[in-house]
N, C-alpha and C positions, 0 to 999 in steps of 0.2 A: 504494500500500500504506500502511496506517496505521502511521506511525512517530512517536515522540516524541523530539525533540532536547532532551535534558535540560539542556544548558547555557543554553537560553532561559529556564529557570525556576529556575536556581540562581545565587546571587550570592555574591561573596566578602564578607569582613568589611568591606571598604572600600566596598561597594555596587556594585562593578563586576561585569559579567557574567562568569560562570565560563568558562574555556576548555576545559571538559570536553566534548569533541566526541564524545559517545557517543549513538548512536541506539538507541532501544528499540522493538522490534516488539511490537504488541499487537493484540488483537481484542476487540470488545465484542459482547454478546449480550443480546437482550431489551430491553424498554423499561420504564421506571418510575422513580419518585422514590427508591426504595430502591436504594442503590448497594453493590455487593460487589466488592472487589478480591481476586483470587486470585493468590498468589505461589508460584511453582513451586520445586521442589527441585533439587538438584545434577543436572546433565546432562539435566534435563527441559525440555520446551518448553511453550508455552501450552496445547496440547491435552492435556497430561497430566491436566488437570482435567475431562476429558470428561464423566464421570458427574455431576459436581457442576454443570457448566455447564448441562446438560440438566435436572437436577433443580431448580435454582434459577431459571433464566431461562425454562424451558419450551421452549427451542429450542436446537439446536446449530448454527444457521445464523448466521454472523457478520453483524453489522449492515451492514458495508460491502458484503458480497456480496449481502445481501438487497436493498439499495438498487439494485443493478445488475440484480436479477432473476435472480441465479444462486445460489440457496441451496446451501451445501455442508455437509458433515458434518465435525465435528472429530475423527472417529474414525480419521483417518489414523494409522497406528501409528508410534510412536517408541520410544525406549529405555524411557520410563516410561508409554507408552500401552498400554491393554489391548485396543485394537482393538474396542471394544464396538459399533461401528457395523456390523461384519460379522456373520458367522454364528457368533460365538464362544459365544453363549448367555449372555453376561454381562448382568446387569441394569444399566440405566442409572439406576434409582432413580425414574424418572418425575418429573413436575413436582410439587414438594412445596408450592408456593406457589399457593394457590387463586386469588388475584387476578391472578397473572401480572404483578405490579407491581415486578419486580426487573430492574435492568440490571447485568450482570456484565462485568467486565473481567479478562482473563487475558493475560499477556505473557511474552515470552522474556527471562530475565535476561541481563545483559551476560555475554558468554562462551559463549552458546549460541543455537542456532536462527538466526533472521534478525537478531538484535540484534548490535551491534558486539562485537568481540573484542579488547579491549586486550591488548597483549603483556606489559606490566609486571605482575608478580604483585601488586605493591603497590596496583594499581588495583582490587583485589577485596577488599573487606571487607564485612561485613554492614551497617556504617554507611553506606558509600558506596552499596551496593545499595538500602538503605532510602531514601536520598535520591533514587535513580533512581525508586523507586515513588512518592514524594511529588511528584516532577516530573511523572510521568505523571498523577497525580490533578489537578495544576494544569492540565496540557494538556487533560484531559477536562472541566475546569470543575467538578470534584467538591470541595466544601468538606469533606465528611465521607464516610466509607464504613465498612462492615463489612469488616474486614481478616482474611483467612484465609490461612495459610501452611502448606505441607507440607515437612517435613524441613528442608533448608537454608532453604526459604521461610518456615518457622516462625521460624527464627532472625532472618531479615530482618524479618518481621512484628513480632517482639518489639522489635527496635531501632527500627523505625518508630514503634511505640506509645510508646516511651520518649522519642524525639526530639520527636514531635509528637502528644501524647496528645489534643489538642483536635481532631484530624482523625479520630479513631477512634470509631466507634459501638459496636463489639464486636470481640473478638479471638478467633480460633480457631487453635490450634496442633496440627497433625496430625503424629504420628510425629516429634516434635522432641526434641532434646537441648540441653544447655547449651553445646555446642561444646568445643573443646580435646580433652582426653583422652576425653571422653564420645563423641567421634566414632568411637572404636574399637569394633568389634563384640565380642561375647563370643567368646573363643577356644575352639572345640571342634572336634570331628572334621568337622562339616558346614562350618564356616567355613574350615578349612584346605583342604578339598576345593575349595570355591568359589574361594578365593584363588589356588590353584594353577592352576585352569582359567581364571580371569580373566587371569592373567599370560601364559598360553599361547595365549589366544584370538587368532587372526589373521584369521578370516573372520566375516562377519555371522552365519553359522549357529552358529559356536562362541560368539560373543558373546551371541547371543539365548538360547542354552541356559543360560548363566551368569546372564543377567539374570532369566530366569524363576525360577530357584531362589533368587535374591536378593529378588525382589519379592513372591512369592506363597508360600502354604503348599502342602505336598505334597498335602494333601487337596483343595484347590481345583483344582490342576493336573490331578489324576487323575479329576476328575468327568467323566462322559461327556455330550457334547452331540451327540445323534444317534449316529452310528456312530463318531465320533472323541472323543478326550479333549480337554479344554480345553487341555492342554499342547500338543498337536499344532496346534490351531487358532491359539493365541496365538503359537506358535513361528513359524508362517508370517507372521503379522502383524508380529512383531518383526523378522524378517529383511527383510521388505518395507520397513519403516520405516527400519532401519539402512542398507539399501542405497540408499534414495532420498535420505536426508538426510546420509548419511556419519557417520562417528564424530566425536565432539566433538573439536575441535582441542586440541592439547597445551596451548596458551596458555590456552584457556578452561577446560579441566579443572583444570590446576594452579592457576589463579586462583581458581576456585570452591572447590577444596579448601582453599586458603589462607584464604578467607573463613570456612569452617567451623572451621578449626583456630584462627584468631585470634579467633573470636567469644567475647564475654564479656559477661554481664549482671551488673552490680554490684548491691549491695543497694539503692543509690539508684535504679537503673533499676527494680527490682522494686517499690520503694516508690511510684514514679511510677505504675506500672501499677495498683497496688492502690488508689491514692487519686484516680484520675482519673475515676471514675464509670462506667466501662464494664465489662461482664461478660466473662468469659473461659471458653472451653471448651478443655480439653486432651484430645485424642482420640488413641488409640494402639491399634495391633494387638498383642495379647499375644505373638504369635509372630514379632515383628520381630527379625531377626538383625542389621540394620544399626544401628538406633537402639533400644537396650534400654529396655524399658518402665519400668524402675526410675528412669531419668533423668527421664522425663516425669513420674513421680509426684512426684519432688522439686521439679520446676518448679511443679507444681500446688500443692504444699504452700507454696511461697514466695509464691504468688499468693492464698493464703487472706486474706479470705473471699470474693473476687470470682470464684474459679475453680470449675469443675466438672470432675471427672476422669471420663472415659468410656473404658472399656477394652472392646475388641471382639475377637472371634476373627478373626484375620487377621495378615498379615505387613506389610511396609513399605508396600505399596500397599493398605492396608485400605480406602482410599477407592474402590478398584476391586473388591475382594473383597466388601465389604459396603456397596454404594452406597446402598441404602435406609436402612440404619441411620445412616450418616454424614450423608446428606442430611437426615434427620429431626433429627439432633443440631444441624446447622447452622441449620436452619429454626427449631428451638426457641430457639436463641440469638438469632436475629434478632427473633423475636416477643417474647421476654423483654426484650430491649433496648428495643424500641419501645413496650412496655407499661410501661416504667420499673419493672420488677420489682426488688425489694430484693435485695441480695447475699445476705442471710441466708436468703432463700427460694430462691435459685438454687444455692448451693453444696451439694455432697454430701460435703464434707470436714467435719471437726469439730475443735474446739479444746479442748485439755486445760487444766486449771485453772492450770497453770504459765505459760500464755501461749504455749506452743509449738504451732504448727499442724501437725497430722499426719493421715495417712490410716491406715486400719486396718492396712496392711502395716507402716507405720512404728511403730505401736503395738507390734506383735509384735517388731520389731527392738529397740525401746527397752527393752521389759520383759525381753527375753531377753539383753540385752547383746550383740546381734549386730552386729559390725563398727563400730568407732569411726571417726571421720573420718580419723584418721591411718592406720588400717588400710586404709580405702578408697583413700586417696591412694597408699599403698604398692602395693596391688594394681593400680591403674591404671598406675603407673610400671613395675611388673613386666610387665604386659601389653604396654606400649609396647616394652619391651626385647625381649620375645619376638617381637613383630611385626617389629621391625627385624632381628633375627637370622634369623628365618624368611625374610624377603624377601632378605637377603644370601645365605642358603644357596641359595635358588631361582635367584638371579642367577648365582651361581658354578656351579651345576649346569648351567644353560643355556649358560653360556660354555664350560664343559668339553665339553659335547656338540657345540657348534658347532666347537670346535677339533678334536675327533676326526674330525668329518665332513669337515673341510677337508684333513686329512692324506691324501696320496696315496702309494701305494707307489712307491719309486724303482726303475725298471727298470735293471738292469746288463747291459751288452752282454757277449756270450759272448767268452771269451778266444780270441785268434787262434792261440794256441799249442796 
């Protein structure tokens, strides 16, 4: 199996080999001089990028399987896979690259899939995981690559680009936030319902139902594919995937959550991204309830003038809901980068005379005095407090229910008198 032992490619400051004994599982697809590195989100595996692998590489058969004469499909369902290789009716986007001259690599982040699962939560940060990805590039012999990340993978991709900008040809951030407080979803009735069902989910069937409502829009799930809805077909695929791979371990889940929570891009980091000569696409689903689109807009603003903001109708897995549009956006980014397109011709953002980079939405906010920075911080902290209290309430409710269920009536023997 293809594994990368990251310690072989990482050295300490004194020049000695790192003792980071982590193995990263990966797969490569297609052949070509153009290299694309795909970085997966929280709890996702390498095949979560299924539609993009097929769309960019022109095949979903891993190169190592192809060499043995046993082509396989990456459509095996997982928590973030849409099972597009089955009869779900999902579009895979087709091959968007006419020359078929792209090699794609997708991998399981530490803490998930076939990669190692460190037990210490401190072993999971976006910086550490970015260095895992750089070690993988060294392992593959890739000096440079187009780096695309989804959700937590977008955070990792951002860190990679700030640590080693000379290794990046272009950067795509899909459904990403800035980490920390921005990891919390918008609190509304739908979120509360999903949160309660997530905490109560004990079986693959229950977890699959919650995952579908988290990853996709209601409209997408209710579309009919033959005699069945897409929801029913995807539910079967999700259950199959969860049952075969098992739930993510607590160490892996808590570690990856820690990576998201502690993620932070400083102004210096953004300055590096803006001055390193590569173009950026920020792609987001307007209906994403996990990563709010407003956070992605702010990231795009910080990356002016090298960034383009692309908003599509879809939820957190917009790469699965709108594969053709996402693949086209990624292909446009590759072509623009290879043709050395100027940033001024690439960006769809604009700059005000005061020197502040903003999008149209930000312009409305600024001119109407909508939410100051202090107000936003206060709202985020208030939201965090609400989430904590809500979680505490559910835990106490569950504990009380279990206590009542464990109580048994005491039988009293009849008096002999």
